[in-house]
Phi, psi and omega in degrees: 000125182293145180287147180288143177268117183292138176274142178295144180296140180273121179265154185240138179230139175257120178248113181253102187204127184276342177277113185298326180290318180286326176300319178293320179297320178295316178299320179294325177294323181294315185292348176280352184262101169056236188296162179299146182237144168256116185263121175259107181264130177234128181266355178224158176293326179299317179295322179294319178295323177297321177300315182297328183278346181296126185302324185266008183296139175232153184203142176240346183196145175228133179238118193232132171272148179272330185272070181269156186286339186242322183232161173287131179301334177299322179296322178294316179302315181298318181294318178297317182295323179290318183285323182229073188299336181268356184274128177291138180238131177234135174277134170233103191208164173268353179286125183228014178297138184305316183295326180287321177300313181295321179296321179296318179294317180293332179283343178132000179290140179253355180205160182211114182242128176278136177299134178078005180286118181279354183289337179207133181283155180298316180297318179296319179297320179295317177300318182294315183291327177290336179274002178094009178265181186234081183291139177213141179301134179307327180296337182267345184302319182299317183292327179290320177295324177297315179296319180296327181283355183273353179293135182263164178298326179297320178297319183299319181289342181282343180282144174298151181290134176270148175284166179298324179292320179295320178293320177298318179297318177302317180297320179293319178294322178296332178277003177091010180285144174281171179300317181293320178295321179295319179299319180294317180294325183273349179073033180231170179285155178301322179297328178291318177299318179297326176292318176300319181298315179300319179294320179296315180301318181293314183291323182271354180058054181228174183228006178208165181295319179298316178298319180297316181292320179295315179297321179297319179292322179301326185255016174071025180271351178233000000 
């Protein structure tokens, strides 16, 4: 009897974009990345929130525009992050104001791509975020470094002291290491690394890895 040929697992992506042409372009960029994808397209924030509330909803990636017709895209990012905390979220938007970029990251976004930016292709950015990296349009890098440079010495002293292991873990995560890779490099169990992560989130007052790294850079911890 011939052995069965396994079908590749179907991955799911939520695309929140009100422009139907750009929503289709984003979906086409996603399907170029590896395994087959099921694309859930939402043209409004309300529809995206309804998707998040569905009991049987599953998700592997979320791509969100900020300029939605009914809701602030930041609200959608926050809802997705709460419902699917392990799912990478990337902004794909024409909005490039510094405060909006920072708000998106604080809400749970791990990447930020400007529409029409030739510095990085949409497919490449999607590949990077799925690999655990933090893709960002080159045009936005300057503003993030500017924001990071605004942290004062007084702010730094206000943070609780990090242990040497917590600081080491931050450095490994900044280098793109996964939790399991960090555990191996540090010579500890994965559960120990997860405990360090919880402590870091509490001490830095953040809710995601991207936020933790940004806060650490703001206060000169990296």
